[in-house]
C-alpha positions in Angstrom: 88.5 143.4 62.5 85.4 143.9 64.7 82.9 146.4 63.2 85.2 146.9 60.2 87.9 149.1 61.7 91.1 148.6 59.7 94.7 149.4 60.4 94.4 152.0 57.6 91.7 153.7 59.6 93.9 154.1 62.6 96.8 155.2 60.4 94.6 157.8 58.6 93.5 159.3 62.0 97.1 159.3 63.3 98.5 160.9 60.1 95.7 163.6 60.2 96.6 164.5 63.7 100.4 164.5 63.0 99.8 166.8 60.1 97.6 169.2 62.1 99.9 169.6 65.2 103.6 169.8 65.9 103.1 168.1 69.3 104.6 164.6 69.5 103.2 163.1 72.8 104.9 160.5 74.9 102.0 160.1 77.4 98.3 159.8 76.7 95.8 160.5 79.5 92.1 159.4 79.4 90.1 161.6 81.7 87.1 160.0 83.3 83.8 161.5 84.5 84.3 164.9 86.0 88.1 164.7 85.7 88.5 166.7 82.5 89.9 169.7 84.5 93.4 168.2 84.2 93.3 169.7 80.7 93.7 173.2 82.3 97.2 172.2 83.6 98.5 171.7 80.0 100.8 174.4 78.6 101.0 175.2 74.8 97.6 173.4 74.5 96.1 172.6 71.1 92.5 171.4 71.1 90.6 169.2 68.6 86.9 168.4 68.9 86.3 164.7 68.4 83.8 165.6 65.7 86.6 167.1 63.6 89.0 164.1 63.8 88.6 161.5 61.1 87.0 158.2 62.3 86.8 159.4 65.9 83.6 158.5 67.8 81.8 161.2 69.8 81.2 161.3 73.6 77.5 161.6 74.6 77.9 161.5 78.4 77.5 164.5 80.8 80.9 165.2 82.3 82.7 164.2 79.1 83.5 167.2 76.9 84.5 165.4 73.8 87.9 167.0 73.0 91.4 165.8 72.3 94.0 168.2 73.7 97.8 168.2 73.0 100.2 170.0 75.3 102.8 169.8 78.0 102.2 168.7 81.6 105.2 169.3 83.9 107.3 169.4 80.8 106.1 166.0 79.5 104.6 165.9 76.0 101.0 164.7 76.5 97.7 164.1 74.7 94.6 164.1 76.8 91.1 162.8 76.1 88.6 165.0 77.7 85.8 162.4 77.6 85.9 158.8 76.7 83.6 156.3 75.0 81.6 153.6 76.6 79.8 150.3 75.7 76.6 151.7 77.1 76.5 154.5 74.6 76.1 151.8 72.0 79.6 151.8 70.6 81.3 148.5 69.7 84.5 147.9 71.7 86.6 148.6 68.6 85.3 152.2 68.7 85.6 152.5 72.5 89.3 151.7 72.2 89.9 153.4 68.8 91.9 156.3 70.3 94.4 154.0 72.1 95.7 152.5 68.9 95.9 156.0 67.4 98.0 157.0 70.4 100.3 154.1 69.7 100.8 155.3 66.1 101.5 158.8 67.4 104.5 157.5 69.4 102.9 157.4 72.8 104.6 154.9 75.2 102.6 155.4 78.4 98.8 155.4 78.8 97.3 156.9 82.0 93.7 155.9 82.6 91.4 157.6 85.1 87.8 156.9 86.0 85.1 157.7 88.6 84.2 154.5 90.5 82.0 153.2 93.3 83.9 152.0 96.4 83.3 148.3 97.2 86.1 148.1 99.8 84.6 149.2 103.1 87.9 151.0 104.0 87.4 153.4 101.1 85.9 156.9 101.6 84.4 159.2 99.0 87.2 161.3 97.5 89.8 158.6 97.9 92.2 157.8 95.0 92.7 154.1 94.3 95.7 153.1 92.2 94.5 150.2 90.0 96.7 147.2 90.7 94.6 144.8 88.6 91.2 144.5 87.0 88.3 142.1 86.4 86.9 142.2 82.9 83.4 141.1 83.6 82.1 141.8 80.0 85.0 139.7 78.8 83.5 136.7 80.7 80.6 137.0 78.2 82.8 137.3 75.1 82.9 141.1 75.0 86.6 141.7 74.4 88.2 144.5 72.3 90.6 142.0 70.8 87.8 139.7 69.5 88.1 139.0 65.8 91.1 138.7 63.5 94.3 139.8 65.2 96.2 142.8 63.8 99.8 141.6 64.1 101.1 145.2 63.4 99.8 146.1 66.9 100.5 143.0 68.9 100.3 139.2 69.4 97.2 137.1 69.3 97.3 136.1 73.0 98.7 139.0 75.0 99.4 138.5 78.7 97.5 140.6 81.2 99.1 139.5 84.5 101.3 142.7 84.3 98.6 145.0 82.9 99.3 147.8 85.3 102.9 148.9 85.4 104.5 148.0 88.8 107.3 150.6 88.6 105.0 153.5 87.9 102.7 152.3 90.8 105.7 152.4 93.2 106.6 155.8 91.9 103.0 157.0 92.4 103.2 155.9 96.1 106.4 157.9 96.7 104.9 160.9 94.7 101.8 160.8 97.0 104.1 161.1 100.1 105.7 164.2 98.6 102.4 166.0 98.5 101.4 168.2 101.4 98.1 168.0 103.4 97.2 164.5 102.5 94.6 163.4 105.1 94.0 160.1 103.4 96.5 157.5 102.2 96.7 156.5 98.6 94.6 153.4 98.2 95.4 150.5 95.8 93.2 147.7 94.6 91.3 145.8 91.9 88.8 147.5 89.5 85.9 145.6 88.1 84.1 146.7 84.9 80.4 146.3 84.3 78.8 147.3 81.0 76.3 149.8 82.5 74.5 152.1 82.2 72.5 151.1 85.3 74.3 151.1 88.7 74.5 147.7 90.5 71.9 145.9 92.5 72.7 145.1 96.1 73.2 141.4 95.2 75.5 142.3 92.3 77.6 144.6 94.6 77.9 141.8 97.2 79.0 139.4 94.4 81.6 141.8 93.1 83.1 142.3 96.5 83.3 138.5 97.0 85.1 138.3 93.6 87.9 140.5 95.1 87.0 143.8 93.6 87.7 147.0 95.5 86.0 149.5 93.1 83.4 149.2 90.3 82.9 151.2 87.1 81.8 151.2 83.5 84.9 151.9 81.6 88.7 151.7 81.4 89.3 147.9 81.0 88.9 147.8 77.2 91.4 150.6 76.7 93.9 148.9 79.1 93.6 145.6 77.2 94.2 147.3 73.8 97.1 149.4 75.3 98.8 146.3 76.6 98.3 144.6 73.2 100.1 147.5 71.6 102.9 147.3 74.1 102.1 150.5 76.0 102.9 150.8 79.7 99.7 151.5 81.7 99.1 153.4 84.9 95.6 153.8 86.2 93.6 155.2 89.1 90.0 155.4 90.2 88.5 158.3 92.0 86.1 156.9 94.6 83.0 159.1 94.0 80.4 157.0 96.0 80.2 154.1 98.4 78.4 151.2 96.7 75.1 150.2 98.4 75.5 146.9 100.1 72.6 147.0 102.5 68.9 146.4 101.6 67.9 148.8 104.4 69.8 151.7 102.9 67.8 154.6 101.6 70.7 156.0 99.5 70.9 155.7 95.8 73.8 156.1 93.4 73.4 158.8 90.8 75.6 160.4 88.1 75.3 164.0 89.5 76.8 162.7 92.8 79.7 161.2 90.8 80.4 164.5 89.0 80.2 166.5 92.2 82.7 164.2 94.0 84.9 164.6 91.0 84.8 168.4 91.4 85.7 168.2 95.1 88.8 166.0 94.5 89.9 167.6 91.2 92.6 169.8 92.6 94.2 167.0 94.5 94.1 164.8 91.4 95.6 167.4 89.1 98.4 168.1 91.5 99.1 164.3 91.9 99.3 163.6 88.2 101.4 166.7 87.5 104.0 165.7 90.1 104.0 162.2 88.9 104.7 163.3 85.3 107.8 165.2 86.6 109.0 162.0 88.4 108.7 159.5 85.5 112.0 159.6 83.6 111.8 161.0 80.1 112.9 157.8 78.5 109.6 156.2 79.6 111.2 153.8 82.1 110.4 154.3 85.8 113.1 151.9 87.0 
């Protein structure tokens, strides 16, 4: 397998975690930049630093704490990543996606992916939440795919479908959950997320191209984890927090920066936490939303 990660490595990590906690999660949540506050909603929380977990990479990005937290969210057994891994940190995609296969071996059946993203859709405002309906794997166009290399049949098939990558039933449930929440001044958005490798933000020409490709939001993560999750047979639900409007005009004096991303994350954190908490209550315990 790419970079020498073996099935036994995933197994060793999963077995280590199972022997160090009595938690048996059904749902895994990957918290994006500035969104790690969701951890505080967990009850009976048990925390592991990434550095203590066998074979686990370490997060190096501000806004990503680098902890794996087990607990209950609205009564649902969860494991949360407070900080993810990125291509731009220098990790191969097998390491970026390493936790997802570990979650599969822990018995997780739903993966929730979150990220901070730039808004390409002119209707989006900073602070909006966009349900991810689909994605464009731009690094994949250049051969950067987490499934590259020999296929591990114990996880999934050689050629997995991605036309249903983001679970339709959970998306419908999310829309009805949003309507249950009070004081919503903005509607829940839905659209296509495009991933770039980063770490630089986009040029104006690149941003215009991405919009023409049909993308509504752009970021530097999420897609590799989703591909591996679907390969494992996990159901996936994802959303982007729109933390900045992408610069499309050469006359603009604004610039995207990571501090702005983290600040927008703080502003919207409470709304996000409430949204995911209620959604967890609404997803039936068997894992099926239908």
